[in-house]
Phi, psi and omega in degrees: 000338177298329177302314186298315183291327178291324179286321176301320183294311181307311180300316189292320182298329178271002169102005182268111189291117181244130181236170175226138171230140176300141186067002173239332174097193177273146186202156177279133187300138177308138182085352176276135174223159171281136184289148182297153185267133174231150184226137170289166175306319182288323174299309180307317191289319179296322175295318177297313184298317185297316177291329173294315183294323179299312180300317183282327187240356182260176180279176179309315188290317179293320178302312179306309181293319173303313174293324178297310179307314181297320173302315177299315181298313181299343173289337182258006182272146173295161185301316187283320176301313176304317182290325184285329181287326176298309179303316178297312184300319179302318180288315178302321188277359182274000000 
């Protein structure tokens, strides 16, 4: 149970409002949302390079998780950054 309290404290320390209600438990305060994540082209390219290394030198599980993370990153990229990232990935995987 200590781990739960430690996690709740960690959430509170980074500014995520956590509340408690009897018979309901702990919850993130309604209306709170995380700001969207944004990456520069250089940041996205460095993550793509890391994913390419994981695909080339890691085992299948690591490659799968790396690819999954990369897909999530692509969803927050703008159209032109997404195209650039795809071009960069094609070069990185050669």
